[in-house]
GUSE-59420 format. One line per field, with one value per residue: residue in one letter; residue number from 0; z, y negated, x negated of N, C-alpha, C in turn. Coordinates in steps of 0.1 Angstrom, whole numbers, m for minus. Each point is the difference from the previous one (the first is absolute). Example, Ala and Ser with C-alpha at 12.3 -4.5 7.8 and 13.67 -1.06 7.14 Angstrom:
! GUSE-59420
code [a	s]
pos [0	1]
nw [78	m7]
nv [57	m11]
nu [m132	4]
caw [0	0]
cav [m12	m11]
cau [9	m9]
cw [0	8]
cv [m12	m11]
cu [m9	8]
END
This chain:
! GUSE-59420
code [m	e	m	e	a	k	r	k	r	k	r	k	k	l	f	i	a	v	a	a	v	l	l	i	y	a	a	t	m	l	i	p	m	y	f	v	i	v	n	s	l	k	r	p	s	q	f	y	e	n	p	w	t	l	p	k	v	l	y	l	a	n	y	r	s	v	f	k	l	s	v	g	e	v	s	i	f	r	m	y	i	n	s	i	i	f	t	v	a	s	t	l	i	s	c	a	a	t	t	v	t	a	y	t	v	a	r	f	d	f	r	g	k	g	l	l	v	s	i	g	i	g	a	m	l	i	p	d	l	g	s	r	s	v	v	y	k	m	y	v	d	l	n	m	i	d	t	w	f	i	l	i	q	y	a	t	p	f	g	m	m	f	l	i	t	y	s	l	f	k	t	v	s	k	t	y	a	e	a	a	k	i	d	g	a	s	e	a	r	i	f	v	q	i	m	i	p	m	a	k	g	v	i	g	m	m	m	v	m	s	a	i	g	a	w	n	d	y	y	t	p	y	m	y	l	p	s	v	k	t	l	a	l	g	i	q	e	l	s	e	e	a	q	t	y	s	n	f	t	e	l	y	a	a	m	v	v	a	i	l	p	v	v	i	l	f	v	c	m	r	d	t	i	i	n	n	a	v	a	g	g	l	k	g]
pos [0	1	2	3	4	5	6	7	8	9	10	11	12	13	14	15	16	17	18	19	20	21	22	23	24	25	26	27	28	29	30	31	32	33	34	35	36	37	38	39	40	41	42	43	44	45	46	47	48	49	50	51	52	53	54	55	56	57	58	59	60	61	62	63	64	65	66	67	68	69	70	71	72	73	74	75	76	77	78	79	80	81	82	83	84	85	86	87	88	89	90	91	92	93	94	95	96	97	98	99	100	101	102	103	104	105	106	107	108	109	110	111	112	113	114	115	116	117	118	119	120	121	122	123	124	125	126	127	128	129	130	131	132	133	134	135	136	137	138	139	140	141	142	143	144	145	146	147	148	149	150	151	152	153	154	155	156	157	158	159	160	161	162	163	164	165	166	167	168	169	170	171	172	173	174	175	176	177	178	179	180	181	182	183	184	185	186	187	188	189	190	191	192	193	194	195	196	197	198	199	200	201	202	203	204	205	206	207	208	209	210	211	212	213	214	215	216	217	218	219	220	221	222	223	224	225	226	227	228	229	230	231	232	233	234	235	236	237	238	239	240	241	242	243	244	245	246	247	248	249	250	251	252	253	254	255	256	257	258	259	260	261	262	263	264	265	266	267	268	269	270	271	272	273	274	275	276	277	278	279	280	281	282	283]
nw [m84	11	5	m12	0	13	m4	m11	8	9	m10	m5	13	2	m12	3	13	m6	m10	10	8	m11	m3	13	1	m11	5	11	m9	m5	11	8	m8	1	13	1	m8	6	12	m5	m5	11	m4	6	m8	m9	3	1	m12	m6	10	1	m7	m11	m6	m1	1	m8	11	m11	2	9	m10	m8	11	0	m11	1	7	11	8	4	m1	6	m13	m4	m11	8	6	m12	m4	11	m2	m12	4	10	m9	m11	7	7	m11	m7	9	3	m13	m3	11	m3	m13	1	10	m7	m11	7	7	m12	m6	9	6	10	9	7	m9	10	6	m11	m2	12	m2	m11	7	9	m11	m4	11	m1	5	m10	4	8	m11	m5	13	3	m10	3	13	m4	m8	11	8	m10	4	1	10	m9	m1	m13	8	3	m13	7	6	m13	4	11	m2	8	4	m4	m6	11	7	m8	m1	13	1	m9	4	10	m8	m5	m8	9	m8	m1	13	4	m9	4	12	m4	m7	12	3	3	13	m3	m9	9	9	m8	m6	12	12	m4	m12	9	5	m14	1	10	m7	m11	7	5	m13	m5	10	m2	m14	1	9	m8	m11	8	2	11	8	m8	m11	7	5	m11	m8	10	m6	m1	m6	4	m9	7	1	m13	m3	10	m5	m13	7	7	m11	m4	13	m4	m11	6	m6	5	m11	1	13	m3	m9	9	8	m10	m4	14	1	m11	2	12	m4	m9	9	9	m8	m4	13	0	m11	m2	5	m6	m12	1	4	m8	m9	8	m12	m1	m8	m9]
nv [m413	m1	m9	m6	2	m4	m10	m1	0	m8	m8	1	m1	m10	m4	2	m6	m10	m1	2	m8	m8	2	m1	m10	m5	4	m5	m9	m1	3	m3	m11	m2	3	m7	m10	0	3	m10	m2	7	11	7	9	m10	m2	13	0	m12	m5	m3	11	m5	1	12	4	m9	3	m2	12	m6	m8	10	4	m13	m1	10	m9	5	m7	12	m5	m10	m2	0	5	8	2	1	7	7	1	3	8	6	0	4	8	4	0	4	9	3	0	6	8	2	1	7	7	2	2	8	5	1	4	7	m10	8	2	0	m10	m9	5	0	m11	m4	5	m7	m10	1	3	m10	m6	5	10	8	5	m10	m5	9	4	m13	m3	10	m3	m13	5	7	m11	m6	12	m7	8	1	m13	m3	m1	9	m2	m2	9	2	m2	4	m13	7	m8	5	9	0	m1	9	7	0	2	9	5	m1	3	8	m10	m7	m8	11	3	m12	1	12	m4	m11	9	2	3	12	2	9	m8	m9	9	5	m11	m5	4	11	m7	m10	10	2	m9	m8	m1	m2	m9	m6	1	m5	m9	m3	0	m6	m9	m2	m1	m7	m4	4	m10	m9	6	1	m12	m7	5	9	m1	m13	10	m9	m6	m11	4	1	m10	m6	4	m4	m10	2	1	m10	m3	4	m6	m10	m5	m5	6	9	1	0	8	6	m2	4	9	2	m3	7	2	2	8	6	1	3	9	4	0	3	m6	5	11	m1	m4	7	11	m3	m2	11	4	m9	11	m7]
nu [m500	m7	9	0	m13	0	8	m8	m10	6	4	m13	m5	8	m3	m13	2	7	m9	m9	7	2	m13	m3	7	m6	m11	5	4	m12	m6	11	1	m13	1	12	m4	m13	5	8	m12	0	m7	9	m6	0	12	0	m6	5	7	m13	m3	m5	12	m4	13	6	5	7	m3	m8	m2	m3	m6	m2	7	m8	m7	3	8	0	12	m7	1	m13	6	7	m12	m5	11	0	m14	3	10	m8	m10	7	7	m11	m7	10	4	m13	m3	11	0	m12	2	11	m6	m11	7	9	m11	m7	12	6	6	m2	9	m11	m2	m4	10	7	m6	3	12	0	m5	9	7	m9	4	12	m8	4	m12	1	5	m9	m2	1	m8	m7	1	m2	m9	m4	2	m6	m5	m11	m3	m10	2	4	10	m10	1	12	m8	m1	12	m7	5	m8	m9	m12	7	7	m11	m6	11	1	m13	2	12	m7	m10	11	m1	8	m8	m7	2	m4	m10	m2	1	m7	m8	4	m13	4	1	9	5	m1	4	9	5	m1	5	7	2	2	7	0	m11	5	11	m7	m8	11	5	m11	m2	13	m2	m12	6	11	m8	m7	13	m6	0	5	m6	m11	3	3	m9	2	12	m4	m6	m8	m7	3	13	3	m8	6	11	m3	m5	11	7	m7	3	12	3	m6	11	m11	m5	9	m3	m13	3	7	m10	m8	9	0	m13	1	13	m4	m10	8	10	m9	m5	12	2	m13	0	12	m5	m12	5	11	m8	m10	9	3	4	m10	m3	7]
caw [m9	8	6	m10	m3	11	m2	m11	5	8	m8	m7	9	3	m12	0	10	m3	m11	5	7	m10	m7	8	0	m13	0	8	m9	m13	3	0	m14	m8	4	m5	m14	m5	3	m8	m13	2	4	14	4	0	12	12	0	5	m4	m3	m13	m12	m6	m11	m12	4	2	0	4	13	m3	m7	9	11	0	4	15	7	14	1	m13	m6	m8	m1	m9	8	9	m8	m2	13	3	m9	4	12	m2	m7	8	12	m5	m4	12	9	m7	m1	13	4	m9	4	14	0	m7	8	11	m5	m8	8	14	8	14	2	m11	6	7	m11	m5	11	0	m11	4	11	m5	m4	12	9	m7	1	5	13	m3	m9	6	0	m14	m3	7	m7	m12	3	4	m12	m10	m12	m2	m12	m10	m7	7	9	m7	4	10	m8	m3	10	m7	8	m2	m9	m13	3	2	m13	m8	7	m2	m14	m2	8	m7	m12	1	0	m11	m10	3	0	m14	m5	6	m7	m12	3	3	13	8	m5	m13	3	5	m10	m12	2	11	m2	m10	6	10	m5	3	14	1	m6	10	11	m5	m2	13	6	m7	5	13	0	m6	10	13	5	12	m3	m4	10	11	m3	m12	1	m10	m12	0	m9	m2	12	9	m7	0	14	2	m8	6	10	m7	m6	10	0	m13	m3	m14	2	m12	m5	9	m4	m13	3	6	m11	m7	8	1	m13	m2	9	m5	m13	3	6	m10	m9	7	10	m1	6	15	6	m1	8	14	4	0	11	m5	m4	m14	m5]
cav [11	12	4	6	13	8	3	9	14	5	4	12	11	3	6	14	7	2	9	13	5	3	12	11	2	6	14	8	2	7	14	10	1	8	13	6	0	10	14	4	4	11	13	3	5	m11	m8	6	0	m13	m9	m14	m1	m2	13	5	0	m6	11	m7	9	m5	m10	7	8	m8	m1	13	1	m3	2	7	0	m13	m1	m13	m8	m5	m10	m12	m7	m6	m12	m11	m5	m7	m12	m10	m5	m7	m13	m9	m5	m9	m12	m8	m6	m10	m11	m8	m6	m11	m12	m6	m7	m12	m9	m6	m3	5	2	12	2	1	13	10	m1	5	15	5	0	9	14	4	0	10	13	6	13	1	0	10	9	m6	m1	14	3	m7	7	12	m3	m5	11	m5	9	9	m6	m11	m12	m4	m10	m13	m5	m8	m13	m10	m10	m7	4	m8	m2	m10	m13	m5	m4	m12	m12	m4	m7	m12	m10	m4	m13	1	m7	10	5	m11	m3	11	m2	m11	6	9	13	5	3	13	m2	m7	9	10	m5	m10	3	13	m1	m7	9	13	6	5	11	11	5	7	13	10	4	8	13	8	5	11	13	6	1	14	0	m1	12	10	m2	m3	8	12	10	m6	0	m9	5	m2	12	12	1	4	14	8	1	10	13	2	6	15	7	m6	m5	m14	m8	m4	m10	m13	m4	m5	m13	m10	m2	m8	m14	m6	m11	m12	m6	m7	m12	m10	m5	m9	m12	m5	m14	m5	2	m8	m15	m5	2	m10	m13	m1	m2	m14	m1	7]
cau [m2	m3	13	8	m6	4	15	1	m5	10	12	m4	0	14	5	m5	7	14	0	m3	12	10	m5	3	15	4	m5	10	12	m3	m5	11	5	m9	1	12	0	m10	4	12	m5	m9	6	m1	m13	m10	4	m5	m15	m4	11	m5	m6	9	4	m8	9	13	11	13	11	6	11	11	8	5	14	5	m1	13	1	13	8	m2	m12	m6	7	12	m5	m3	13	4	m8	4	13	m2	m8	8	11	m4	m6	11	7	m8	m3	12	3	m11	1	13	m1	m10	6	10	m6	m8	8	11	m1	10	m3	m8	m10	m13	m1	m2	m14	m9	1	m7	m14	m1	0	m13	m9	4	1	14	m1	7	15	4	9	14	5	3	13	11	3	7	14	7	0	m7	m12	1	8	m8	4	m11	m8	3	m10	m10	6	m4	m8	m10	m14	m8	7	10	m6	m6	12	6	m9	2	12	m1	m7	6	7	14	6	4	13	9	3	8	14	7	5	10	m5	3	m12	m5	m6	m12	m9	m4	m6	m10	m9	m7	m11	m11	m6	m2	m13	1	10	m7	m10	8	5	m11	m4	11	1	m11	2	10	m5	m9	7	1	8	14	6	m2	8	14	5	m8	3	m3	m15	m7	m14	m8	3	m4	m14	m4	4	m9	m13	1	0	m13	m9	2	m4	m13	m1	m2	m2	14	5	m6	6	14	m3	m3	12	9	m5	m3	9	m4	m12	4	8	m9	m10	7	6	m9	m1	12	m1	m11	2	11	m3	m10	6	9	13	2	0	12]
cw [8	6	m11	m4	11	m1	m11	4	9	m8	m7	9	3	m12	m1	10	m3	m12	5	7	m10	m8	9	1	m13	m1	8	m8	m12	2	0	m14	m8	4	m6	m15	m6	2	m6	m13	1	1	15	4	1	12	13	0	6	m4	m4	m13	m11	m6	m12	m13	6	0	1	3	13	m3	m7	10	11	0	2	15	6	15	3	m14	m8	m8	0	m9	7	10	m7	m2	13	3	m9	4	13	m1	m7	8	12	m5	m4	12	8	m7	m2	13	5	m8	4	13	0	m7	8	11	m4	m6	9	14	8	14	2	m11	6	7	m10	m5	11	1	m12	3	11	m4	m4	13	9	m7	2	5	13	m2	m9	6	1	m14	m4	6	m6	m13	2	4	m12	m11	m13	m3	m12	m10	m6	6	9	m7	4	10	m8	m3	10	m6	9	m2	m10	m13	2	1	m13	m9	5	m3	m15	m2	8	m8	m13	2	m1	m12	m11	3	m1	m15	m6	6	m6	m13	2	3	14	7	m5	m13	2	5	m11	m11	2	10	m2	m11	6	10	m5	3	14	1	m7	9	11	m4	m1	14	7	m6	5	14	1	m6	10	13	4	12	m3	m5	11	11	m4	m12	m1	m12	m14	m1	m10	m1	13	10	m7	1	14	3	m8	6	11	m6	m6	10	0	m13	m6	m14	1	m13	m6	9	m3	m13	3	7	m10	m7	8	1	m13	m3	8	m6	m13	3	6	m11	m10	6	9	m1	6	15	6	m1	9	15	4	1	11	m4	m4	m15	m6	m14]
cv [13	5	7	14	10	4	10	15	6	5	13	12	3	7	15	9	4	10	14	6	4	12	13	3	6	14	9	2	9	14	10	1	9	15	7	1	11	14	4	5	12	13	3	5	m10	m9	6	0	m13	m10	m14	m1	m3	13	4	m1	m6	11	m7	9	m4	m10	6	7	m9	0	14	2	m4	1	6	1	m13	m1	m14	m10	m7	m10	m13	m8	m6	m12	m12	m7	m8	m13	m11	m6	m8	m13	m10	m6	m9	m13	m9	m7	m10	m13	m9	m6	m12	m12	m7	m8	m12	m11	m7	m2	5	3	14	3	2	13	11	0	6	16	6	0	10	15	5	3	12	13	7	14	3	1	11	10	m5	m1	14	4	m7	6	13	m2	m4	11	m3	9	9	m5	m11	m14	m5	m11	m14	m6	m8	m14	m11	m10	m8	5	m9	m4	m11	m14	m5	m5	m13	m13	m4	m8	m13	m11	m4	m12	3	m6	10	5	m11	m4	11	m1	m10	5	11	14	4	4	14	m2	m8	10	10	m6	m11	4	13	m1	m8	9	13	6	6	13	13	6	8	13	11	5	9	14	9	5	11	13	7	3	14	0	0	13	11	m1	0	8	13	10	m6	m1	m10	5	m1	12	13	3	5	15	9	1	10	14	4	7	16	7	m6	m5	m15	m8	m4	m11	m14	m5	m6	m14	m11	m3	m9	m14	m7	m12	m13	m7	m7	m13	m11	m6	m10	m13	m6	m15	m7	1	m9	m15	m5	2	m11	m14	m2	m3	m14	m2	7	5]
cu [m2	13	9	m5	4	15	2	m4	11	12	m3	1	15	7	m4	7	14	1	m3	12	11	m3	3	15	5	m4	10	12	m3	m5	11	6	m9	2	12	0	m9	5	13	m4	m9	8	m1	m14	m11	3	m6	m15	m5	11	m4	m6	10	4	m9	8	13	11	13	12	7	11	12	9	6	15	7	0	13	m2	14	6	m2	m13	m6	7	12	m5	m3	13	4	m8	3	13	m2	m8	8	11	m4	m7	10	7	m8	m3	12	4	m10	2	12	m1	m10	5	10	m5	m7	9	10	m3	12	m5	m7	m10	m14	m2	m2	m14	m9	1	m8	m15	m3	0	m14	m9	4	1	13	m1	9	15	4	10	14	6	4	14	11	4	7	15	8	1	m7	m13	2	10	m8	4	m11	m8	3	m10	m11	6	m4	m9	m10	m14	m7	6	11	m7	m6	11	6	m8	0	12	0	m7	6	9	15	7	4	15	11	4	9	14	8	6	11	m4	4	m13	m6	m8	m13	m11	m5	m8	m11	m11	m8	m10	m12	m8	m4	m13	0	9	m7	m10	7	5	m11	m5	10	0	m12	2	11	m5	m9	6	2	10	15	7	m1	10	15	6	m8	3	m3	m16	m5	m15	m9	2	m6	m15	m5	3	m8	m14	0	1	m14	m10	2	m4	m12	m2	m1	m1	14	6	m6	5	14	m2	m3	12	9	m4	m1	10	m3	m12	2	7	m9	m10	8	5	m10	m1	12	m1	m10	3	11	m2	m10	7	10	14	3	0	12	m3]
END
């Protein structure tokens, strides 16, 4: 009984320590959000008085003027359209390439299959920072800089999403495909009508995570699409301009408007993301 009581006390102390660490981490995430949201609802004069206090009166004019802001000749509205095109296109390309590759590797036996899986694992272990100069030079030589063809780089089907999807298809019994083949179904039909519905949870999670990553992607548009301003690029340039004309409250309103689609998407799909990520792709 005494040993059991000691174990309970240790578990309680461990729980308190972990909870404290998580609360501190949550605070580091929530404090910047509080700062941006609260100050987006203030008049500029109140912001300069004390940026940490709550607004005395909700000043919604900042949000009304958001879509009047522009960087050069590019308006915030145009940046929204560019971000939507970039996000949708890159998400569809990356998810389609990852799903097809994972299914092919899991379903068929061919020479080099083990090497391909090893590359998929190795892609998560090796940082890509060292190769970016070479990749940039390659795109320059191919005349792909500042063209939408740059989105093909999102088609690289390696990394965590590849392994999760691969592990899912690996656990699906081959009897489904064999039964469909006896009925005369082609491999393409088996993939589209049988395998994809079984993997819809994982594919949904993959699409949400890819969309969030693409929406927040600053590096790719900055390096490869300099004339196509997305919101990530536009907000950064607006923040530089805000240093000169000191209209920070409009800038914070623009930040809130920029992150709103991502927050809504995550809230709506959080169960899909968490359930399938925790399951490691083993739940269809």
